[in-house]
Backbone and ligand atoms as CSV (ligand in chain L), in Angstrom:
chain,resi,resn,atom,element,x,y,z
A,1,MET,N,N,109.404,42.873,85.573
A,1,MET,CA,C,110.393,41.934,86.145
A,1,MET,C,C,111.513,41.645,85.146
A,2,TYR,N,N,111.108,41.356,83.899
A,2,TYR,CA,C,112.080,40.980,82.876
A,2,TYR,C,C,113.094,42.090,82.586
A,3,PRO,N,N,112.613,43.338,82.316
A,3,PRO,CA,C,113.581,44.425,82.048
A,3,PRO,C,C,114.502,44.643,83.247
A,4,TYR,N,N,113.972,44.489,84.467
A,4,TYR,CA,C,114.809,44.675,85.659
A,4,TYR,C,C,115.947,43.657,85.666
A,5,LEU,N,N,115.614,42.401,85.316
A,5,LEU,CA,C,116.643,41.352,85.334
A,5,LEU,C,C,117.704,41.587,84.254
A,6,ILE,N,N,117.236,42.064,83.079
A,6,ILE,CA,C,118.196,42.364,82.000
A,6,ILE,C,C,119.161,43.462,82.464
A,7,LEU,N,N,118.567,44.493,83.083
A,7,LEU,CA,C,119.358,45.620,83.583
A,7,LEU,C,C,120.341,45.166,84.668
A,8,LYS,N,N,119.860,44.284,85.527
A,8,LYS,CA,C,120.715,43.797,86.619
A,8,LYS,C,C,121.915,43.030,86.043
A,9,HIS,N,N,121.655,42.221,85.019
A,9,HIS,CA,C,122.774,41.476,84.424
A,9,HIS,C,C,123.706,42.392,83.648
A,10,ALA,N,N,123.153,43.445,83.050
A,10,ALA,CA,C,124.013,44.427,82.375
A,10,ALA,C,C,124.891,45.116,83.430
A,11,HIS,N,N,124.271,45.510,84.541
A,11,HIS,CA,C,125.009,46.151,85.644
A,11,HIS,C,C,126.145,45.239,86.127
A,12,MET,N,N,125.833,43.947,86.290
A,12,MET,CA,C,126.849,42.994,86.753
A,12,MET,C,C,127.965,42.857,85.718
A,13,GLY,N,N,127.565,42.780,84.453
A,13,GLY,CA,C,128.570,42.647,83.385
A,13,GLY,C,C,129.504,43.842,83.362
A,14,PHE,N,N,128.923,45.056,83.434
A,14,PHE,CA,C,129.762,46.265,83.435
A,14,PHE,C,C,130.629,46.317,84.686
A,15,ALA,N,N,130.079,45.824,85.821
A,15,ALA,CA,C,130.849,45.830,87.069
A,15,ALA,C,C,132.093,44.946,86.916
A,16,TYR,N,N,131.903,43.728,86.405
A,16,TYR,CA,C,133.049,42.812,86.288
A,16,TYR,C,C,134.055,43.321,85.233
A,17,LEU,N,N,133.509,43.927,84.171
A,17,LEU,CA,C,134.387,44.496,83.132
A,17,LEU,C,C,135.208,45.651,83.713
A,18,SER,N,N,134.547,46.470,84.526
A,18,SER,CA,C,135.217,47.618,85.139
A,18,SER,C,C,136.354,47.143,86.056
A,19,ILE,N,N,136.079,46.087,86.846
A,19,ILE,CA,C,137.097,45.562,87.767
A,19,ILE,C,C,138.273,44.976,86.967
A,20,LEU,N,N,137.927,44.258,85.902
A,20,LEU,CA,C,138.965,43.639,85.054
A,20,LEU,C,C,139.870,44.716,84.433
A,21,LEU,N,N,139.243,45.770,83.923
A,21,LEU,CA,C,140.013,46.859,83.299
A,21,LEU,C,C,140.874,47.572,84.328
A,22,PHE,N,N,140.322,47.780,85.529
A,22,PHE,CA,C,141.099,48.450,86.575
A,22,PHE,C,C,142.310,47.611,86.956
A,23,ALA,N,N,142.075,46.289,87.116
A,23,ALA,CA,C,143.183,45.398,87.492
A,23,ALA,C,C,144.255,45.409,86.388
A,24,ALA,N,N,143.800,45.386,85.124
A,24,ALA,CA,C,144.762,45.385,84.010
A,24,ALA,C,C,145.549,46.695,83.975
A,25,ARG,N,N,144.859,47.817,84.187
A,25,ARG,CA,C,145.555,49.110,84.165
A,25,ARG,C,C,146.526,49.211,85.332
A,26,GLY,N,N,146.141,48.668,86.494
A,26,GLY,CA,C,147.047,48.659,87.647
A,26,GLY,C,C,148.284,47.826,87.350
A,27,GLY,N,N,148.069,46.676,86.725
A,27,GLY,CA,C,149.189,45.805,86.356
A,27,GLY,C,C,150.134,46.510,85.389
A,28,LEU,N,N,149.564,47.217,84.414
A,28,LEU,CA,C,150.391,47.950,83.442
A,28,LEU,C,C,151.174,49.067,84.141
A,29,MET,N,N,150.495,49.760,85.049
A,29,MET,CA,C,151.159,50.855,85.766
A,29,MET,C,C,152.325,50.312,86.604
A,30,LEU,N,N,152.071,49.219,87.336
A,30,LEU,CA,C,153.132,48.661,88.193
A,30,LEU,C,C,154.256,48.056,87.359
A,31,GLY,N,N,153.910,47.582,86.159
A,31,GLY,CA,C,154.924,47.012,85.268
A,31,GLY,C,C,155.654,48.075,84.454
A,32,GLY,N,N,155.367,49.339,84.718
A,32,GLY,CA,C,156.064,50.433,84.025
A,32,GLY,C,C,155.653,50.615,82.573
A,33,LYS,N,N,154.455,50.170,82.221
A,33,LYS,CA,C,153.994,50.296,80.821
A,33,LYS,C,C,153.091,51.529,80.663
A,34,GLN,N,N,153.590,52.669,81.113
A,34,GLN,CA,C,152.782,53.899,81.073
A,34,GLN,C,C,152.377,54.284,79.652
A,35,HIS,N,N,153.220,53.902,78.667
A,35,HIS,CA,C,152.901,54.297,77.291
A,35,HIS,C,C,151.614,53.624,76.804
A,36,ILE,N,N,151.343,52.418,77.330
A,36,ILE,CA,C,150.087,51.754,76.939
A,36,ILE,C,C,148.911,52.461,77.626
A,37,LEU,N,N,149.116,52.826,78.899
A,37,LEU,CA,C,148.056,53.517,79.643
A,37,LEU,C,C,147.714,54.869,79.026
A,38,ALA,N,N,148.690,55.461,78.325
A,38,ALA,CA,C,148.474,56.791,77.750
A,38,ALA,C,C,147.677,56.737,76.444
A,39,LEU,N,N,147.491,55.525,75.887
A,39,LEU,CA,C,146.744,55.424,74.619
A,39,LEU,C,C,145.303,55.869,74.820
A,40,LYS,N,N,144.787,56.582,73.811
A,40,LYS,CA,C,143.444,57.166,73.959
A,40,LYS,C,C,142.357,56.123,74.279
A,41,PRO,N,N,142.283,55.004,73.535
A,41,PRO,CA,C,141.215,54.041,73.847
A,41,PRO,C,C,141.333,53.490,75.266
A,42,VAL,N,N,142.574,53.301,75.730
A,42,VAL,CA,C,142.797,52.766,77.087
A,42,VAL,C,C,142.347,53.788,78.138
A,43,ARG,N,N,142.457,55.087,77.800
A,43,ARG,CA,C,142.030,56.119,78.743
A,43,ARG,C,C,140.516,56.299,78.733
A,44,ILE,N,N,139.916,56.151,77.528
A,44,ILE,CA,C,138.480,56.460,77.397
A,44,ILE,C,C,137.582,55.292,77.809
A,45,LEU,N,N,137.979,54.061,77.434
A,45,LEU,CA,C,137.112,52.888,77.673
A,45,LEU,C,C,136.624,52.765,79.136
A,46,PRO,N,N,137.519,52.915,80.135
A,46,PRO,CA,C,137.036,52.786,81.520
A,46,PRO,C,C,135.924,53.786,81.857
A,47,HIS,N,N,136.020,55.019,81.304
A,47,HIS,CA,C,134.975,56.014,81.587
A,47,HIS,C,C,133.646,55.583,80.984
A,48,VAL,N,N,133.714,55.010,79.773
A,48,VAL,CA,C,132.482,54.553,79.109
A,48,VAL,C,C,131.843,53.433,79.939
A,49,ILE,N,N,132.672,52.435,80.312
A,49,ILE,CA,C,132.155,51.289,81.085
A,49,ILE,C,C,131.583,51.761,82.430
A,50,ASP,N,N,132.331,52.658,83.117
A,50,ASP,CA,C,131.891,53.100,84.444
A,50,ASP,C,C,130.606,53.921,84.367
A,51,THR,N,N,130.465,54.705,83.282
A,51,THR,CA,C,129.223,55.474,83.110
A,51,THR,C,C,128.047,54.527,82.912
A,52,LEU,N,N,128.251,53.479,82.088
A,52,LEU,CA,C,127.178,52.502,81.860
A,52,LEU,C,C,126.852,51.749,83.158
A,53,LEU,N,N,127.896,51.407,83.912
A,53,LEU,CA,C,127.720,50.710,85.202
A,53,LEU,C,C,126.850,51.539,86.154
A,54,LEU,N,N,127.180,52.838,86.242
A,54,LEU,CA,C,126.423,53.699,87.154
A,54,LEU,C,C,125.031,53.993,86.621
A,55,GLY,N,N,124.929,54.144,85.306
A,55,GLY,CA,C,123.618,54.371,84.677
A,55,GLY,C,C,122.687,53.211,85.004
A,56,CYS,N,N,123.178,51.982,84.857
A,56,CYS,CA,C,122.371,50.795,85.180
A,56,CYS,C,C,122.032,50.788,86.667
A,57,ALA,N,N,123.005,51.182,87.525
A,57,ALA,CA,C,122.775,51.178,88.976
A,57,ALA,C,C,121.621,52.116,89.319
A,58,ILE,N,N,121.646,53.319,88.743
A,58,ILE,CA,C,120.587,54.306,89.035
A,58,ILE,C,C,119.234,53.775,88.539
A,59,ALA,N,N,119.236,53.195,87.323
A,59,ALA,CA,C,117.991,52.651,86.775
A,59,ALA,C,C,117.457,51.518,87.656
A,60,LEU,N,N,118.361,50.676,88.197
A,60,LEU,CA,C,117.935,49.570,89.070
A,60,LEU,C,C,117.282,50.100,90.348
A,61,VAL,N,N,117.908,51.149,90.913
A,61,VAL,CA,C,117.368,51.730,92.152
A,61,VAL,C,C,115.968,52.291,91.884
A,62,VAL,N,N,115.816,52.983,90.741
A,62,VAL,CA,C,114.517,53.595,90.416
A,62,VAL,C,C,113.482,52.510,90.112
A,63,MET,N,N,113.848,51.585,89.189
A,63,MET,CA,C,112.878,50.554,88.776
A,63,MET,C,C,112.521,49.602,89.916
A,64,GLY,N,N,113.537,49.282,90.730
A,64,GLY,CA,C,113.310,48.337,91.824
A,64,GLY,C,C,112.644,49.002,93.021
A,65,GLY,N,N,112.536,50.345,92.977
A,65,GLY,CA,C,111.934,51.068,94.094
A,65,GLY,C,C,112.715,50.886,95.390
A,66,TRP,N,N,114.047,50.737,95.261
A,66,TRP,CA,C,114.878,50.544,96.465
A,66,TRP,C,C,114.925,51.844,97.261
A,67,PRO,N,N,114.542,51.824,98.525
A,67,PRO,CA,C,114.635,53.053,99.329
A,67,PRO,C,C,116.077,53.233,99.814
A,68,ILE,N,N,116.835,54.097,99.159
A,68,ILE,CA,C,118.285,54.191,99.443
A,68,ILE,C,C,118.555,54.442,100.939
A,69,LEU,N,N,117.825,55.424,101.507
A,69,LEU,CA,C,118.119,55.808,102.895
A,69,LEU,C,C,117.743,54.708,103.897
A,70,HIS,N,N,116.885,53.767,103.461
A,70,HIS,CA,C,116.512,52.660,104.359
A,70,HIS,C,C,117.153,51.350,103.924
A,71,SER,N,N,118.168,51.455,103.058
A,71,SER,CA,C,118.874,50.256,102.581
A,71,SER,C,C,120.359,50.415,102.902
A,72,PRO,N,N,120.761,49.996,104.117
A,72,PRO,CA,C,122.169,50.174,104.504
A,72,PRO,C,C,123.132,49.570,103.486
A,73,TRP,N,N,122.765,48.463,102.838
A,73,TRP,CA,C,123.679,47.837,101.872
A,73,TRP,C,C,123.935,48.762,100.669
A,74,LEU,N,N,122.895,49.560,100.286
A,74,LEU,CA,C,123.094,50.489,99.164
A,74,LEU,C,C,123.990,51.655,99.581
A,75,ILE,N,N,123.800,52.121,100.810
A,75,ILE,CA,C,124.661,53.209,101.308
A,75,ILE,C,C,126.106,52.706,101.394
A,76,ALA,N,N,126.270,51.441,101.852
A,76,ALA,CA,C,127.620,50.852,101.929
A,76,ALA,C,C,128.234,50.748,100.533
A,77,LYS,N,N,127.405,50.404,99.532
A,77,LYS,CA,C,127.917,50.300,98.161
A,77,LYS,C,C,128.379,51.661,97.646
A,78,ILE,N,N,127.575,52.692,97.939
A,78,ILE,CA,C,127.934,54.043,97.465
A,78,ILE,C,C,129.225,54.506,98.151
A,79,ALA,N,N,129.329,54.260,99.477
A,79,ALA,CA,C,130.554,54.642,100.203
A,79,ALA,C,C,131.746,53.865,99.642
A,80,GLY,N,N,131.532,52.564,99.399
A,80,GLY,CA,C,132.600,51.725,98.836
A,80,GLY,C,C,133.023,52.226,97.467
A,81,LEU,N,N,132.032,52.665,96.690
A,81,LEU,CA,C,132.332,53.159,95.341
A,81,LEU,C,C,133.184,54.432,95.395
A,82,ILE,N,N,132.825,55.329,96.348
A,82,ILE,CA,C,133.600,56.579,96.486
A,82,ILE,C,C,135.046,56.247,96.880
A,83,ALA,N,N,135.198,55.299,97.830
A,83,ALA,CA,C,136.550,54.910,98.266
A,83,ALA,C,C,137.312,54.254,97.101
A,84,TYR,N,N,136.600,53.429,96.326
A,84,TYR,CA,C,137.221,52.740,95.171
A,84,TYR,C,C,137.729,53.762,94.148
A,85,ILE,N,N,136.900,54.783,93.878
A,85,ILE,CA,C,137.297,55.808,92.902
A,85,ILE,C,C,138.502,56.589,93.425
A,86,ALA,N,N,138.451,56.981,94.719
A,86,ALA,CA,C,139.549,57.779,95.295
A,86,ALA,C,C,140.849,56.971,95.296
A,87,LEU,N,N,140.772,55.724,95.783
A,87,LEU,CA,C,141.991,54.891,95.849
A,87,LEU,C,C,142.487,54.561,94.441
A,88,GLY,N,N,141.537,54.338,93.541
A,88,GLY,CA,C,141.920,54.023,92.153
A,88,GLY,C,C,142.653,55.178,91.509
A,89,SER,N,N,142.227,56.420,91.799
A,89,SER,CA,C,142.917,57.540,91.161
A,89,SER,C,C,144.292,57.766,91.791
A,90,VAL,N,N,144.445,57.422,93.084
A,90,VAL,CA,C,145.802,57.489,93.676
A,90,VAL,C,C,146.676,56.413,93.016
A,91,ALA,N,N,146.107,55.206,92.858
A,91,ALA,CA,C,146.883,54.092,92.292
A,91,ALA,C,C,147.336,54.385,90.857
A,92,LEU,N,N,146.447,54.972,90.054
A,92,LEU,CA,C,146.759,55.107,88.624
A,92,LEU,C,C,147.279,56.488,88.243
A,93,LYS,N,N,147.049,57.493,89.111
A,93,LYS,CA,C,147.361,58.846,88.669
A,93,LYS,C,C,148.140,59.663,89.696
A,94,TYR,N,N,147.598,59.776,90.910
A,94,TYR,CA,C,148.141,60.778,91.835
A,94,TYR,C,C,149.195,60.253,92.801
A,95,GLY,N,N,149.365,58.912,92.884
A,95,GLY,CA,C,150.368,58.369,93.801
A,95,GLY,C,C,151.756,58.876,93.432
A,96,ARG,N,N,152.530,59.324,94.461
A,96,ARG,CA,C,153.833,59.935,94.161
A,96,ARG,C,C,154.938,58.901,93.982
A,97,SER,N,N,154.782,57.745,94.674
A,97,SER,CA,C,155.833,56.729,94.575
A,97,SER,C,C,155.192,55.388,94.233
A,98,LYS,N,N,156.029,54.449,93.785
A,98,LYS,CA,C,155.512,53.136,93.410
A,98,LYS,C,C,154.893,52.404,94.607
A,99,PRO,N,N,155.561,52.402,95.786
A,99,PRO,CA,C,154.935,51.713,96.932
A,99,PRO,C,C,153.570,52.296,97.291
A,100,SER,N,N,153.432,53.639,97.239
A,100,SER,CA,C,152.137,54.226,97.615
A,100,SER,C,C,151.080,53.850,96.566
A,101,ARG,N,N,151.484,53.789,95.301
A,101,ARG,CA,C,150.538,53.377,94.252
A,101,ARG,C,C,150.117,51.922,94.444
A,102,LEU,N,N,151.107,51.095,94.808
A,102,LEU,CA,C,150.812,49.666,95.006
A,102,LEU,C,C,149.817,49.473,96.157
A,103,ILE,N,N,150.061,50.197,97.263
A,103,ILE,CA,C,149.159,50.067,98.418
A,103,ILE,C,C,147.748,50.537,98.030
A,104,ALA,N,N,147.666,51.687,97.331
A,104,ALA,CA,C,146.354,52.208,96.916
A,104,ALA,C,C,145.665,51.207,95.976
A,105,PHE,N,N,146.448,50.578,95.106
A,105,PHE,CA,C,145.901,49.594,94.152
A,105,PHE,C,C,145.285,48.406,94.903
A,106,ILE,N,N,146.041,47.883,95.883
A,106,ILE,CA,C,145.548,46.722,96.646
A,106,ILE,C,C,144.287,47.103,97.447
A,107,LEU,N,N,144.309,48.299,98.064
A,107,LEU,CA,C,143.140,48.737,98.841
A,107,LEU,C,C,141.928,48.956,97.927
A,108,ALA,N,N,142.172,49.477,96.717
A,108,ALA,CA,C,141.060,49.692,95.772
A,108,ALA,C,C,140.447,48.349,95.379
A,109,LEU,N,N,141.282,47.335,95.156
A,109,LEU,CA,C,140.759,46.001,94.812
A,109,LEU,C,C,139.969,45.427,95.991
A,110,ALA,N,N,140.468,45.681,97.222
A,110,ALA,CA,C,139.743,45.196,98.407
A,110,ALA,C,C,138.376,45.880,98.492
A,111,CYS,N,N,138.338,47.188,98.171
A,111,CYS,CA,C,137.073,47.942,98.205
A,111,CYS,C,C,136.056,47.370,97.241
A,112,VAL,N,N,136.523,47.090,96.031
A,112,VAL,CA,C,135.584,46.623,95.011
A,112,VAL,C,C,135.137,45.188,95.314
A,113,ALA,N,N,136.012,44.404,95.942
A,113,ALA,CA,C,135.606,43.056,96.360
A,113,ALA,C,C,134.518,43.180,97.426
A,114,TYR,N,N,134.694,44.161,98.331
A,114,TYR,CA,C,133.680,44.410,99.369
A,114,TYR,C,C,132.343,44.800,98.726
A,115,ILE,N,N,132.405,45.677,97.700
A,115,ILE,CA,C,131.165,46.120,97.028
A,115,ILE,C,C,130.423,44.915,96.433
A,116,VAL,N,N,131.174,44.014,95.796
A,116,VAL,CA,C,130.541,42.835,95.177
A,116,VAL,C,C,129.916,41.955,96.273
A,117,LEU,N,N,130.633,41.761,97.387
A,117,LEU,CA,C,130.094,40.941,98.485
A,117,LEU,C,C,128.825,41.566,99.069
A,118,VAL,N,N,128.854,42.897,99.217
A,118,VAL,CA,C,127.670,43.598,99.732
A,118,VAL,C,C,126.500,43.421,98.757
A,119,ALA,N,N,126.790,43.531,97.452
A,119,ALA,CA,C,125.733,43.378,96.439
A,119,ALA,C,C,125.113,41.981,96.515
A,120,LYS,N,N,125.963,40.988,96.729
A,120,LYS,CA,C,125.479,39.594,96.726
A,120,LYS,C,C,124.692,39.258,97.993
A,121,THR,N,N,125.133,39.811,99.143
A,121,THR,CA,C,124.515,39.411,100.416
A,121,THR,C,C,123.488,40.419,100.928
A,122,LYS,N,N,123.573,41.663,100.409
A,122,LYS,CA,C,122.740,42.787,100.911
A,122,LYS,C,C,123.027,43.053,102.392
A,123,MET,N,N,124.263,42.729,102.802
A,123,MET,CA,C,124.657,42.983,104.189
A,123,MET,C,C,125.869,43.909,104.191
A,124,ILE,N,N,125.929,44.801,105.198
A,124,ILE,CA,C,127.060,45.732,105.184
A,124,ILE,C,C,128.323,45.105,105.765
A,125,ALA,N,N,128.163,43.987,106.484
A,125,ALA,CA,C,129.335,43.258,106.986
A,125,ALA,C,C,129.241,41.812,106.494
A,126,PRO,N,N,129.558,41.609,105.213
A,126,PRO,CA,C,129.280,40.301,104.591
A,126,PRO,C,C,130.357,39.236,104.840
A,127,PHE,N,N,131.165,39.403,105.897
A,127,PHE,CA,C,132.286,38.470,106.086
A,127,PHE,C,C,131.893,37.317,107.005
L,1,HEM,C1,C,131.891,49.393,91.512
L,1,HEM,C2,C,130.611,49.557,91.786
L,1,HEM,C3,C,129.598,48.427,91.808
L,1,HEM,C4,C,129.764,47.076,91.673
L,1,HEM,C5,C,131.079,46.308,91.483
L,1,HEM,C6,C,128.449,46.467,91.756
L,1,HEM,C7,C,128.199,45.110,91.666
L,1,HEM,C8,C,126.947,44.536,91.688
L,1,HEM,C9,C,126.681,43.120,91.519
L,1,HEM,C10,C,127.739,42.048,91.293
L,1,HEM,C11,C,125.318,42.952,91.610
L,1,HEM,C12,C,124.544,41.648,91.482
L,1,HEM,C13,C,124.330,41.009,92.838
L,1,HEM,C14,C,123.645,39.663,92.701
L,1,HEM,O1,O,124.323,38.676,92.335
L,1,HEM,O2,O,122.434,39.588,92.951
L,1,HEM,C15,C,124.739,44.266,91.820
L,1,HEM,C16,C,123.387,44.500,91.954
L,1,HEM,C17,C,122.849,45.720,92.233
L,1,HEM,N1,N,123.518,46.908,92.396
L,1,HEM,FE1,FE,125.498,47.201,92.134
L,1,HEM,N2,N,127.522,47.469,91.950
L,1,HEM,C18,C,128.186,48.668,91.988
L,1,HEM,C19,C,127.623,49.912,92.214
L,1,HEM,C20,C,126.312,50.137,92.509
L,1,HEM,C21,C,125.748,51.410,92.912
L,1,HEM,C22,C,126.537,52.716,93.063
L,1,HEM,C23,C,124.407,51.208,93.118
L,1,HEM,C24,C,123.338,52.159,93.523
L,1,HEM,C25,C,123.471,53.151,94.313
L,1,HEM,C26,C,124.132,49.815,92.845
L,1,HEM,C27,C,122.892,49.224,92.923
L,1,HEM,C28,C,122.602,47.898,92.695
L,1,HEM,C29,C,121.268,47.321,92.727
L,1,HEM,C30,C,119.960,48.070,93.011
L,1,HEM,C31,C,121.412,45.951,92.420
L,1,HEM,C32,C,120.304,44.925,92.256
L,1,HEM,C33,C,119.985,44.209,93.540
L,1,HEM,C34,C,119.028,43.083,93.327
L,1,HEM,O3,O,118.015,43.227,92.616
L,1,HEM,O4,O,119.264,42.008,93.902
L,1,HEM,N3,N,125.308,49.193,92.472
L,1,HEM,N4,N,125.743,45.195,91.888
């Protein structure tokens, strides 16, 4: 029980850190501060945090014995995560114009807010 709770809090910490970093990078991108985004630590840190976030997620699923295919909230989280990654890469990298990047950024934040709500309620429609 104890290691599971430690892992869960680590997962939550990495999740909030990941969201904070994404929001900050989006703000820098929209503010035209690409030179800061190009710095090596700024490029590498999100990958480190996201790897730890996912590593904890996988460990939680295994340790908690969560049956993924019978847990709609987990499937919703995985789908939300894929959408968050796709929209995030349009917002920070592949968007061709500023308006399209802004829209992708807002949708990515909405996705991650949905993931957190799903995590808290274990419901796929937590509204
Ligand atoms: C951006 C991605 C993610 C975010 C922001 C996120 C966020 C969270 C948060 C905030 C909690 C704590 C909920 C609470 O207060 O009880 C949590 C728990 C959890 N998450 Fe995630 N998560 C993410 C991805 C994933 C993925 C991909 C999986 C697995 C496929 C996963 C599996 C779990 C599990 C098993 C728990 C523990 C549930 C419990 O014991 O109550 N998470 N997540």
